[in-house]
C-alpha positions in Angstrom: 24.8 18.1 6.7 21.3 19.1 7.2 20.5 22.1 9.5 17.5 24.3 10.6 18.0 27.8 11.8 15.4 30.0 13.3 15.4 33.8 13.1 13.0 36.5 14.6 12.7 38.8 11.5 9.6 40.7 10.8 8.0 37.3 10.6 9.5 34.4 12.5 11.5 32.5 9.9 12.9 28.9 9.7 15.8 28.3 7.3 16.2 24.7 6.2 19.6 24.0 4.7 21.6 21.2 3.0 25.1 22.4 3.5 26.7 19.8 1.4 24.5 20.8 -1.7 24.6 24.5 -0.8 20.8 24.7 -1.0 18.1 26.2 1.3 14.6 27.3 1.9 12.9 29.8 4.2 9.7 28.9 5.7 7.3 31.5 7.5 4.6 29.7 9.4 2.7 32.8 10.5 2.4 34.0 7.1 0.2 31.3 5.7 2.9 28.5 6.0 4.6 29.9 3.0 8.0 29.0 1.6 9.4 32.4 0.7 12.7 31.7 -0.7 14.6 28.7 -2.3 18.3 29.1 -3.1 20.8 26.8 -4.7 24.5 28.0 -4.6 23.3 31.5 -3.5 21.0 31.8 -6.5 17.3 32.5 -5.9 15.0 30.2 -7.6 11.6 31.8 -6.4 10.3 35.2 -7.1 9.1 37.3 -4.2 7.4 40.7 -4.1 9.0 42.2 -1.0 6.7 45.0 -0.5 3.6 42.9 -0.6 5.3 40.3 1.6 6.0 42.9 4.3 2.5 44.2 4.4 0.2 41.7 6.4 -2.9 43.1 4.9 -2.1 41.9 1.4 -1.6 38.5 -0.1 1.9 37.4 -0.8 2.8 37.5 -4.5 5.8 35.2 -4.6 7.3 32.1 -2.9 5.0 29.1 -2.8 1.5 30.1 -1.4 -0.8 27.3 0.0 -4.2 26.9 -1.7 -6.8 25.5 0.7 -9.8 24.7 0.9 -10.3 25.9 -2.8 -8.2 26.6 -5.8 -9.0 29.7 -7.8 -12.1 31.6 -7.2 -15.8 31.1 -6.8 -18.5 33.2 -8.6 -19.3 36.0 -6.1 -16.9 34.2 -3.8 -19.9 32.0 -2.7 -20.7 28.3 -2.6 -23.8 26.5 -1.2 -24.0 23.6 1.3 -27.2 22.2 2.6 -29.2 25.2 1.7 -26.8 27.7 3.1 -24.6 30.2 1.2 -21.0 30.5 2.4 -18.3 33.1 1.4 -14.8 31.9 0.5 -12.1 34.3 -0.9 -10.0 33.4 -3.9 -7.7 30.4 -3.2 -9.2 29.9 0.3 -8.0 30.9 3.6 -5.0 28.5 4.2 -2.5 31.1 2.9 -3.9 33.7 5.4 -3.7 31.5 8.6 -0.9 31.2 11.0 0.5 27.6 10.9 2.0 25.8 13.9 5.2 24.1 13.7 4.8 20.6 15.1 8.0 18.8 14.1 11.6 19.3 12.9 14.1 16.9 11.9 17.7 16.9 10.2 18.5 13.1 10.1 17.9 12.4 6.4 17.0 15.8 5.1 16.1 19.2 6.3 12.4 18.7 7.3 9.8 20.8 9.1 6.1 20.0 9.6 3.4 22.7 9.9 -0.3 22.3 10.7 -3.6 24.1 10.9 -7.0 23.1 12.2 -10.6 24.5 11.8 -11.5 27.3 14.1 -14.8 29.3 14.7 -13.6 31.7 12.0 -13.0 29.1 9.4 -16.3 27.3 10.2 -18.2 30.5 9.5 -17.1 30.4 5.8 -16.3 26.7 5.3 -18.7 24.6 7.6 -16.3 21.6 8.1 -13.9 20.6 10.9 -10.5 19.7 9.4 -6.9 19.2 10.3 -4.1 19.8 7.6 -0.5 19.2 7.9 2.4 19.9 5.5 5.9 18.6 5.7 8.7 20.4 3.7 11.7 18.3 2.9 14.9 19.8 1.6 17.6 17.4 0.2 20.0 18.5 -2.7 18.2 20.1 -5.5 14.9 18.6 -4.4 12.1 20.1 -2.4 9.2 17.9 -1.4 5.9 18.9 0.2 4.1 16.1 1.9 0.5 16.7 2.7 -2.2 15.3 5.0 -5.7 16.3 4.8 -8.1 15.1 7.7 -12.0 15.4 8.0 -12.7 16.0 11.6 -16.4 16.5 10.8 -19.3 14.0 11.2 -20.3 14.7 7.5 -18.5 14.4 4.2 -16.0 17.1 3.6 -15.5 18.5 0.0 -12.3 20.4 -0.5 -9.5 21.1 -2.9 -5.9 22.1 -2.3 -2.9 23.2 -4.4 0.2 25.4 -4.6 1.0 28.6 -6.5 4.8 28.6 -6.8 6.4 31.8 -8.3 9.5 31.0 -10.2 12.0 33.7 -11.3 12.7 33.7 -15.0 14.7 35.6 -17.5 13.6 36.3 -21.1 10.3 34.5 -21.4 10.8 34.0 -25.0 13.6 31.7 -24.1 11.2 29.4 -22.1 10.3 25.8 -23.1 7.2 24.7 -21.3 6.3 21.0 -21.1 2.7 20.5 -19.7 1.0 17.1 -20.2 -2.2 18.5 -21.7 -3.3 19.5 -25.2 -6.0 22.0 -24.4 -6.5 24.7 -21.8 -9.2 27.1 -20.6 -8.1 30.7 -20.7 -9.5 32.4 -17.6 -9.0 35.8 -19.3 -11.0 35.3 -22.5 -13.2 32.5 -21.1 -12.3 30.4 -24.2 -10.7 27.1 -24.7 -7.5 26.8 -26.9 -5.3 24.1 -28.3 -1.7 23.8 -26.8 1.4 22.6 -28.5 3.9 24.1 -26.1 3.7 27.8 -26.7 2.3 30.8 -25.1 2.0 34.3 -26.4 4.0 36.3 -23.7 3.0 39.6 -25.4 -0.3 39.1 -23.7 -1.1 41.3 -20.6 -1.8 38.1 -18.6 -1.8 34.4 -19.3 -4.1 32.4 -17.0 -4.2 28.8 -18.5 -5.9 26.1 -16.7 -5.3 22.5 -18.0 -7.9 20.4 -16.4 -7.4 17.2 -18.4 -3.8 16.2 -18.0 -2.1 12.8 -19.0 0.9 12.7 -16.8 2.3 13.2 -13.3 5.0 15.7 -14.1 5.4 19.0 -15.6 8.4 21.2 -16.3 9.9 24.4 -17.9 13.3 25.1 -19.2 14.7 28.6 -18.9 17.5 28.9 -21.6 18.3 32.5 -20.3 18.9 31.6 -16.7 20.2 28.0 -17.8 17.9 26.0 -15.4 15.0 23.6 -15.5 12.3 23.5 -13.1 10.4 20.0 -12.8 7.3 19.4 -10.7 6.3 15.8 -9.9 2.9 15.4 -8.2 0.7 12.4 -6.9 -2.7 11.4 -8.3 -4.4 13.9 -6.0 -3.6 16.7 -8.5 -5.8 16.8 -11.5 -5.2 20.3 -12.8 -2.3 22.5 -13.8 -2.3 26.2 -14.2 0.1 28.4 -15.9 0.1 32.1 -14.9 2.1 35.0 -15.6 1.9 38.9 -16.3 3.4 40.9 -19.0 6.6 42.7 -17.9 7.0 40.6 -14.6 10.0 38.4 -14.2 8.1 35.2 -13.0 5.9 32.4 -14.1 3.7 30.3 -12.0 3.2 26.6 -12.7 0.6 25.5 -10.3 -0.6 21.9 -9.4 -4.4 22.0 -8.3 -6.3 19.1 -7.1 -9.6 20.4 -8.5 -10.4 23.0 -11.2 -11.8 26.5 -10.5 -15.2 26.5 -8.8 -15.1 22.9 -8.0 -17.0 23.4 -4.8 -20.0 24.4 -6.9 -19.7 22.2 -9.9 -18.3 19.1 -8.2 -15.9 18.6 -11.1 -13.0 16.6 -10.1 -13.8 17.6 -6.4 -12.1 15.8 -3.5 -14.6 14.5 -0.9 -13.4 13.0 2.5 -15.6 10.8 4.5 -16.1 11.6 8.3 -12.8 10.7 10.1 -10.9 9.9 6.9 -7.6 11.4 5.8 -5.8 11.8 2.4 -2.1 12.0 1.8 -0.6 13.8 -1.3 2.9 14.8 -2.4 4.7 17.2 -4.8 8.2 17.5 -5.6 10.1 20.6 -7.0 13.5 19.9 -8.7 15.9 22.6 -10.0 18.6 21.4 -12.4 21.2 23.4 -14.4 21.0 23.1 -18.2 
């Protein structure tokens, strides 16, 4: 049986549940449309920094933040369009906006659809009219995010989008990571390294961007917590980022549509024609091992 429960906490929260599978997620539309929690059999799958989450002046470190209309950051937070300079903060403004709930459904899964559209405030930093909708679908051990990006402008709209899921982990030395790429760009050292499945978790920070990937699935296995996380993604996503900090019990495995600074470089950048839309999908799966 699928259910959706609403609760007026600090932020109005929707809990989607698959009662038969004993799985649930919490979605907070006003806090950037974020998924804050994902539980199976009462066990938390996602990491969440509660203090940052409760402070509306700070970005959320945890859950599944939304990245739109850029992934990563721009040099000096700036991009140029038609001779004008615009300021966009890291990962864009999608995770800072209040999303509107436009549909709920419990027929074949627990499903909720959220949407945002351009405003005078977004047009001041990103001069394109848009509509974006995301549908979160929970069924068993699977969490899908279906996305639709629509250009409402009378000009081409360049954009990128992605997700920044924080997964709880145990001993990082007991992680096995499967990423379909052989090289990554290290955003800390600004160097490129070969990849054979291992990271140095003694480093203060790992920020590895795989901008040339050969498959549509990535995963990691946590032998400490005895579970495997798999992410399947559609062709829209060209880049995978692995990020973690020393001493923190999380890793982020992030599907991005475009590498960092794509609005300026044009590399693997998504461009929508006026009036056009684009559909994309990711699926997160958690299995016991």
